[in-house]
N, C-alpha and C positions, 0 to 999 in steps of 0.2 A: 491797338497795341497787342502783339500776339504773347500768349502766355509762355512763361520759362519753364520748362519741365525739367525738373532734377532726375539725373541719372540715377541708378540703383547703386551704385559706388558712394556718390555724394551722399544720398539718404543714410547709407549704412555709418558712413563715417560721422555724421550728426549725430546719430543715435548713439554712436560708442564716445563720442564727446559728451553726451548729456549722461550717458550711465557712468561716465568718469567723474562728471560733478554730481551727480546724488551720491555715488560712493564717498567722495570726499565731504561732501555735507553731512553723511552718516558719521563719518569719522570724527568731525566737530563734534557731533551732537553725543558720541560716545563720552569724547573727553569730558565735555561739558557735564554728563552726567557723574563719570568719577570723579571731576570736581565739587560735584554739590555733595556726593557722599562721603569723600575725604572731608572736604568742611565739617560736615556734619559731626563727623567721629573727632575732629579735633577739636571743635568746639564744645562738644559735650565731655569729652576727656578732662578739657582745660576746667570747665565748670565744676566738673567732681573736683578735681585736684584742689582746685581752689577753695569749693566749699567744704572740703576734710581740712584743710589747713584752717582756714577760719574758726571752724569748730574747735581745733586743737588750742588754738591763740586765745579762746572765750573760756576754754575750759569746759566746755559744754559737749566734750567727748560723746559719741554715740556708743551703742554698745555694737561692737563688731566682734567677729572671730580672731583675726589677726590684728595687730598694731601696725597700721601703715597699707593694708590690705587695699582699702578704697581709694588711696592715693597712687598706690602701683597700677591700680586698676585704670584711674583717670589717665596716668603714664603711658600705659599699653595702648590705649585707645589713640593718644595723641601718635605714638609712633608708629601704629596700624594706617592711620589715616596719611600720614606722610609717605609711609613706604607704599602704600596703594595709589598713590597721588604720583610716584616718582614710575612706578610700573606703565600706570595709564600714559603716562607722558611719552616713555620709550615707547610702549605701543603705538600711538598716536603717530611718531614720529617715522617707525619703521613704513607704515602703512603708508603714510604721505609720502613717502620716498619711493616708495614700490609703485604707488600711482602715478606720479610724476617726476621720472628719473633724469631728465633732463632741468628740473628748475634747480637753483641752486640754495633757496633758502625756503623753509616749510614752515615759516612762523607765521602765526595769525593771532587775532583776538583770543580767541580760546584757548591758545596754545600760552600767550602771554598771561591771562588771566589765571590759568592752572600755575605758571612759574609764580606767580605772585602769592596764591594761596599757601603753594607749598614755601615759600619763603615766612610767611605769617605764620605758619604751623612750626617751621624750625624754629623761630622766635619763640612761640608758646612752650615748646619742649626745653629750651634752653633755660627758660625762666622756669620752668617749673622744676627742672633738676638744679639750676645752680643757683636761683634766686636772683637772676641778674635781668633788669629791665624795668620797665616802667608799669607793669602788670601788680 
């Protein structure tokens, strides 16, 4: 059976396809890292907010310089987490579109996970601001 040799053009095209795939996977990893970081900010902010709310309800108010400062810090962390997740999703979308312009959908598990975490973070912010929800 004779060996089939690939032409230089075929090898170059294969390398380009592999490079695009590596870049696409790097884009996914970057989005997952932003999701992890945003989730940490959201959960820490929600914890700070709920802890200070509990301390106020129990009458065990800690000595702080400003009334409600720690709660505002918690709300700020939640908001920064949500905003950074939105920015990361937009950045992911633009690079995915640039890498594969012929594709119609750029959604995958990493993007769906980021969107779900953004939804949970938004619910946490709504709960903290308006005291609505099961938390």
